[in-house]
N, C-alpha and C positions, 0 to 999 in steps of 0.2 A: 661737736659733741652731740650725740644722740639724745633726744628727750626721752624720759622714761616711759615705758609702756605699762609697767606694773610697779606700784609703790606700796609697800607695807610700812606704816609709820607707827612704831611702838605698839605692835599688835599683841594682845594677850587673850588666851582662851583657856578657861577652866572647866573641868568636868568633875563634879561631886568631890571636891577637895583635892583634885589632881590638876596641876597646871600643865597643860599639854604644850602651850606656846607662851613664852614669857618675855614680853617686851621686844618682840622681833621687829627689826627694821631692815628693809632691803629695797633696792632700786634696780629695776631691770631695764637697760636701755633698749632702744629699737634695733632690730637686726642682729641680735647676738644669741648665742646658745648659753643659757644660764642654768647652772646645775645646783640643785639642793642635795647635799651629800650628808648622810648621817645614818646611824644604826637604826634598827627597827625600834619604833617607839620614841624617836627623837622629836617628832612634831612635824615631819615633812608633809604627810598627808593632811593633817589638820590645817597646816598653812595653805596648802593648795585648795582645800575646801573653803577656806575663808576668801581666797582670791576669787573662787568661782561662785561665791555668795550662797553656797550650800549651807554653811553655818555662819553665824555672825560673831565677830569678835566681841569679847566683853569689854575690852579697852582698845584704844587706837583706831586707825582707819585704813581702809584699802582704797587705792585709786587705780583705775584702769584708763589708759589713753588720756591721762591728765584729768580725769573726772571722777567724782564720787557716785556716779549713777550706777544702778543695779546692772548685774551681768546681762540680764535679759535685754537691756538697751544696747548691748554690744554683741549680742549672740551671733550675728552674722560674721563677726570679726574674730571669734574665738573658737578654737577646736580643742576639745578636752577628752583625753583618754584616762578614765579613772583607774584606780588600783584594782577595784572589783570589776571584772569584765562582765559584760551583759549583752548577749546577742540572742535573738529568737531561735532556739535550737532546731525547730522543724521547718524553718524557712530555707529556701534555696539561697545560696551565698549571694548571687547577683540580685535577687529580689530583695533580700535584706538590706543590701547596700543602697539600692535605689530608694527603698522606703525611708531609710534613715536620712538620706540626702534630701528627699522631698520634705521631711519634717523641718529641715534647715532652710527651706525655701528654694531649693534648686529644682528647676524644671525637669520633668521625667526624662526627656530625651538627653539633656545635658548630663543628668545624673548617671544614666546608663553608659554614656560614652566615657565619662570620667572613671566610673567604676571598672569598666573593662580595661581601660588603660592602666589603672593602678593594679588590678589583679595580674595583668601580664608583667608589669614592672616588678612585682614582688613574688613572681613565680607561682601564682595561683590561678592562672588562666584556665587550666584544665579542670579546675575544681568549681568553676563558676555556677554550674547547674547542680552541684551536690548540696545536700542539706547541711546546715551548719554543724549539727551533731555528728556528722560523719567525718569531720575534720579533727586533726590532732589539736592539742592545746596550743601549740606554737602557731599552727595555721590560723586558728581562731583569733589569736592575738594579732596576727597580721591583718586579718579581716577587720577587726575593730579599729586598728590603726588607720586603715583605709577609710573607714566610716568617719573618723575624726577629720580627715583631710578633704572630703568630697566637696564641701562648700568653700574651699580655698581660703581658709582663715588667715588673718595677719598674725595672730598670736596663737601658738600651739602649746598646750600644757599637757605634759605626759607624766603620769604618776607610775613609777617603776615600769617603764615601757619594755625593758629587756628581760623581765622576769618570765621564766618558762621557755625562753628561746635557746636553741642550740647555737654554738659558736658561729656557724655559717649564716644563719638568719639574723643573729645579733649584729654581725658585720653589715648585712644588707640593710638593716634598719638604721644603723649608724650612718652609713653612706647616704641614706635617704634624708636623714636629719641635716647632714652637712649640706646637701643640695638645697634643702629648704632655706637654710641660712643664706646660701649664695643667692637665692631668689629674693632676699630681703625680709624673710619671715623672722619673727622672734620666737624662740623656743625656750620654754622653761621645763626642765624635767628633773625628777627625783630619782635617787638611787642609794642603796646601802652598800654598794660594792666598792671597796677601797681601791681595787685594781683599776677601776675606771676613773679614779680621781685625777689622774694626769692626762686624761684623754677626753676629746670630744666636748670641749667647752671653751668659751671666751671668758666667762666669769664663774666663780665658784663660791658657794656659801656653805660652810660646814656647820651643821646644827647638831647639838646633843643636849638632851634633857630640856628641850624646848627653847634653848638659848643659843645665841651666837655672839662672838666678839668681832666687831667690825673694824676694819683698818682701811688705809688708803689703797687705791687700785695699784696692783703690782703683780709681778710674775708669781705664780703659785709655787709654794713649797709644801710638799706633802711628805712627811717623814714619820708619821704616826704608824707604828707597827700593827695596832689593833684597836678596835673601838673601845675595849675595856680600859685602855690607857688614857682616853680623852678626859680632860678635866671638866668640871661642871660648866665653865664658860670656855667654849672652844674657839678656835681661831677661824676667821673667815677672811679669805683674800680673793683676789680676782686673777683670772688667767689673762695673759697678754693676748689681746685679740687682733694683733697687728697682721698676722699672716692669714690671708683668705684662702690660700692654697692648702695649708695644713693647720686646722684650727685646734690642734691638741694643746694641752697645757703643759709646757715643758718645765720640769723641775729645775730649780736653781737655788743657790744659797743667798 
């Protein structure tokens, strides 16, 4: 049994009379793909920001790698792709990546080598000397994903990573996430896309109106036709993570 890398214990966050996250508990084991699934406004990003110590919970606690220490104490082990993208638009792509890797403590020579390797892997090698603002939105998203990975983190947190990507690049990024899991990385990512609910995860937490209903680990069943039909307390189940070759969440009854 893998020990948890991320634990949220009865976490609550309120904003001016609105409860964004309401008593949320979850546990992410090491070496899995863990998906937060829910409609826009469900509390996914707020939960991720509490994990990242960007905002503090009003109640409950967050633990990373078994400790209650601040995220900055684990910065070298965590890669974070926020929902709001942020790259320096006038920097050349390669220079921007090397700079962001150096901020994470990676030596310049190593950062350059890793950046070039990732750019080639994601089909951006020919764009390495172009300015960021010359790239399409999808290309910029892939560049920021690369920046998330250059310091080789153990825990990768991706907030809506497929937003803005075309089907081909979405699949490229999905294949990359699967490969990261095969290398022993732990990946937590959020999405509001129901069609992805049966794919690309070992465990799944469905959130709506800031809440989830937890149950024992089992094969996922997703039969909800739309977000509007979700009750106030939604169901959260886990995907069977037994297959390392095909990590999809197979629907069953």
